[in-house]
C-alpha positions as CSV (number, residue, x, y, z in Angstrom):
1,M,0.0,0.1,0.0
2,K,1.2,3.4,-0.9
3,I,0.1,6.7,0.9
4,S,0.8,9.9,-0.1
5,Y,0.1,13.6,1.1
6,H,-0.8,16.4,-1.1
7,G,-1.3,19.6,0.9
8,H,-4.1,20.9,3.2
9,S,-5.9,17.4,4.1
10,V,-5.6,15.7,0.6
11,V,-4.4,12.0,1.1
12,K,-3.8,9.6,-1.8
13,I,-3.8,5.6,-1.2
14,I,-3.2,3.3,-3.7
15,T,-4.1,-0.4,-2.8
16,G,-3.8,-3.2,-5.3
17,E,-5.4,-1.5,-8.3
18,T,-7.3,1.1,-6.8
19,T,-6.7,4.7,-6.3
20,I,-8.3,6.6,-3.5
21,L,-8.3,10.1,-2.8
22,I,-9.5,11.6,0.6
23,D,-10.8,15.4,0.8
24,P,-9.4,16.2,-2.8
25,F,-9.1,19.9,-2.5
26,I,-6.9,20.7,-5.4
27,N,-7.9,24.0,-7.3
28,G,-7.5,26.7,-4.8
29,N,-5.1,24.6,-2.6
30,G,-1.7,26.7,-3.2
31,L,0.2,24.1,-1.3
32,T,-0.7,21.0,-3.3
33,D,1.5,19.2,-5.9
34,L,-1.4,17.9,-7.8
35,K,-3.0,18.9,-10.8
36,E,-6.8,18.2,-11.1
37,E,-6.9,17.5,-14.6
38,N,-4.1,14.5,-14.1
39,E,-5.8,12.6,-11.2
40,K,-7.8,9.5,-12.0
41,P,-9.2,8.2,-8.6
42,D,-11.2,5.2,-8.6
43,V,-12.8,6.4,-5.0
44,I,-13.2,9.6,-3.4
45,I,-14.0,9.7,0.1
46,V,-15.0,13.1,1.6
47,T,-14.9,13.6,5.5
48,H,-17.4,16.6,5.5
49,G,-19.1,19.1,3.5
50,H,-16.8,22.3,3.7
51,N,-15.7,23.4,0.4
52,D,-11.9,22.9,1.3
53,H,-12.5,19.2,1.7
54,V,-15.2,18.4,-1.1
55,G,-12.9,20.3,-3.2
56,D,-12.8,19.0,-6.7
57,T,-14.8,16.2,-6.2
58,V,-17.6,16.7,-8.4
59,S,-15.2,17.3,-11.6
60,L,-12.9,14.4,-10.6
61,A,-15.8,12.0,-10.1
62,R,-17.9,13.1,-13.3
63,R,-14.6,12.5,-15.5
64,N,-13.6,9.1,-13.9
65,D,-16.8,7.8,-12.7
66,S,-15.3,7.5,-9.3
67,L,-17.4,6.1,-6.5
68,V,-17.6,8.7,-3.7
69,I,-18.2,7.8,-0.1
70,A,-19.3,10.3,2.4
71,N,-22.0,10.7,5.1
72,F,-25.5,10.2,4.1
73,E,-26.4,13.8,3.5
74,T,-23.2,15.0,1.8
75,A,-23.6,11.7,-0.5
76,N,-27.0,12.6,-1.2
77,F,-25.9,16.4,-2.0
78,L,-23.2,14.9,-4.2
79,A,-25.7,12.4,-6.0
80,E,-27.6,15.3,-7.1
81,Q,-24.7,16.6,-9.1
82,G,-24.9,13.3,-11.0
83,L,-22.2,11.4,-9.1
84,R,-22.2,7.6,-8.0
85,T,-22.2,7.5,-4.3
86,H,-22.2,5.4,-1.1
87,G,-23.8,6.9,1.8
88,M,-22.8,6.1,5.3
89,H,-22.9,7.4,8.9
90,I,-20.6,7.6,12.0
91,G,-19.9,4.2,13.6
92,G,-20.8,2.4,10.4
93,S,-18.4,0.3,8.2
94,Y,-18.7,-1.4,4.8
95,Q,-16.6,-3.7,3.2
96,F,-15.9,-2.8,-0.3
97,D,-13.9,-4.9,-2.9
98,F,-11.0,-2.5,-2.2
99,G,-10.8,-2.3,1.5
100,K,-13.2,-1.8,4.5
101,V,-14.1,2.0,5.4
102,K,-15.3,3.1,8.8
103,L,-16.5,6.4,9.6
104,T,-15.7,7.8,13.2
105,Q,-16.8,10.9,15.0
106,A,-15.1,14.3,14.4
107,F,-16.4,17.6,16.2
108,H,-16.7,20.2,13.6
109,G,-19.2,21.8,11.1
110,S,-20.2,20.4,8.0
111,S,-21.8,22.6,4.9
112,Y,-21.1,23.4,1.5
113,E,-21.4,26.9,0.0
114,T,-22.4,26.9,-3.8
115,D,-21.1,29.4,-6.3
116,D,-24.4,31.6,-5.7
117,G,-23.8,31.7,-2.2
118,Q,-26.3,29.1,-1.0
119,V,-25.3,27.0,2.2
120,I,-26.2,23.3,2.0
121,Y,-26.3,21.2,5.0
122,C,-24.2,18.2,4.6
123,G,-24.6,16.1,7.8
124,M,-22.3,15.4,10.4
125,P,-18.5,15.4,10.0
126,A,-16.4,12.5,10.1
127,G,-13.3,10.9,10.5
128,V,-12.4,7.8,8.3
129,L,-10.7,4.4,9.0
130,F,-9.6,2.6,5.8
131,M,-8.6,-0.9,6.2
132,A,-7.0,-3.0,3.4
133,E,-3.9,-5.4,3.0
134,G,-3.9,-6.0,6.9
135,K,-3.1,-2.2,7.5
136,T,-5.3,0.4,9.1
137,I,-5.1,4.2,8.1
138,Y,-7.0,6.9,10.2
139,H,-7.8,10.3,8.5
140,A,-9.4,12.5,11.5
141,G,-10.9,14.8,9.0
142,D,-11.4,18.2,10.8
143,T,-11.8,17.8,14.4
144,G,-11.1,19.0,18.0
145,L,-9.5,16.8,20.5
146,F,-11.8,14.0,21.9
147,S,-11.1,11.4,24.4
148,D,-12.5,8.4,22.3
149,M,-9.5,8.7,20.1
150,K,-8.1,6.5,22.6
151,L,-11.0,4.0,21.9
152,I,-10.5,4.1,18.1
153,G,-6.7,3.4,18.6
154,E,-7.7,0.3,20.9
155,R,-10.3,-1.1,18.8
156,H,-8.4,-0.6,15.5
157,P,-4.6,-0.4,15.9
158,I,-3.5,2.2,13.4
159,D,-0.6,2.3,11.0
160,V,-0.7,5.9,9.9
161,A,-2.7,8.5,11.2
162,F,-3.3,12.0,9.8
163,L,-4.3,14.7,12.2
164,P,-5.2,18.2,11.7
165,I,-3.0,20.7,13.5
166,G,-3.9,24.0,12.1
167,D,-5.8,25.4,15.3
168,N,-8.6,28.1,14.8
169,F,-10.8,25.8,13.1
170,T,-9.5,22.4,14.4
171,M,-7.0,21.0,17.1
172,G,-3.9,22.9,17.2
173,P,-0.5,21.3,17.7
174,E,-0.7,20.7,21.5
175,D,-4.0,18.9,21.3
176,A,-3.0,17.0,18.2
177,A,0.1,15.9,19.9
178,Y,-2.3,14.5,22.8
179,A,-4.5,13.0,20.2
180,A,-1.3,11.3,18.7
181,K,-0.8,9.8,22.4
182,L,-4.4,8.5,22.9
183,L,-4.3,6.9,19.2
184,S,-0.9,5.3,19.4
185,A,-0.6,5.0,15.7
186,K,2.9,3.8,14.5
187,I,3.2,7.0,12.2
188,T,1.5,10.4,12.8
189,V,1.2,12.9,10.1
190,P,0.3,16.6,10.6
191,V,-2.2,18.1,7.9
192,H,-4.6,21.0,7.6
193,Y,-2.1,23.5,8.4
194,N,-0.5,26.7,6.4
195,T,-2.9,26.7,3.6
196,F,-4.6,29.9,4.9
197,P,-3.4,32.6,7.4
198,P,-5.7,31.4,10.1
199,I,-4.0,27.9,10.3
200,R,-0.2,28.8,10.1
201,Q,1.7,26.3,12.0
202,D,5.1,24.8,12.3
203,P,4.7,21.2,11.6
204,H,8.2,20.4,13.0
205,A,7.4,21.9,16.4
206,F,4.3,19.7,16.3
207,I,6.4,16.6,15.8
208,D,8.6,17.5,18.6
209,M,5.5,17.6,20.9
210,V,4.6,13.8,19.9
211,E,6.0,11.9,22.9
212,D,6.0,8.2,21.3
213,G,8.5,9.5,18.4
214,S,5.7,8.4,15.8
215,G,5.4,12.2,14.2
216,R,6.6,12.5,10.7
217,V,6.3,15.7,8.4
218,M,5.4,14.8,4.9
219,E,5.8,17.5,2.2
220,P,3.1,17.5,-0.6
221,G,4.1,14.8,-2.8
222,D,5.8,12.7,-0.2
223,F,4.8,9.0,0.5
224,I,5.0,6.1,2.7
225,E,4.9,2.4,1.5
226,I,3.7,-0.1,4.2
């Protein structure tokens, strides 16, 4: 399995012959190394409805006939755009032919603003557990710290965890470092920082706070093979 990071909260997973993009915010993301027209995801997972996480889901999925996985309300909204979707909800899991997806709680908001200024309610935000090839990847989505992260790590031993550190809208570095302690992942990667002025952070300072030494900064385009 190959896992790569592409700025903001964009994560790509390649397992077998399946390419998965999580929160594919490409156009408008000044930190990404990706070009939207070059990406060919088989599957897109959206953690919540905010525009910087839905990102380029519609154009990507239309061009590639991607399956879009999201909470039920977000999936319904995207299905109305003509996309092929699979709706889920927090605590639920589903075994796809490429791997198992389970949604976890996340403490945040979830709405999408259309080009004409309409705000669409997109259900509860979520984190994502992805399990394939005997490995578990956790993408926390946008969230504050919560104590049940310890339960998530105990129930599903995590190989790689992606945690937001930007503060202001999500956990900051100190809370994210405590989250890393609760989760006990083998590798902990900071995401959701430096894209916009309110979330400026030093990811290396966060790594220094992670007590178990699991922290790893990934620059856009860096990958891990597990």
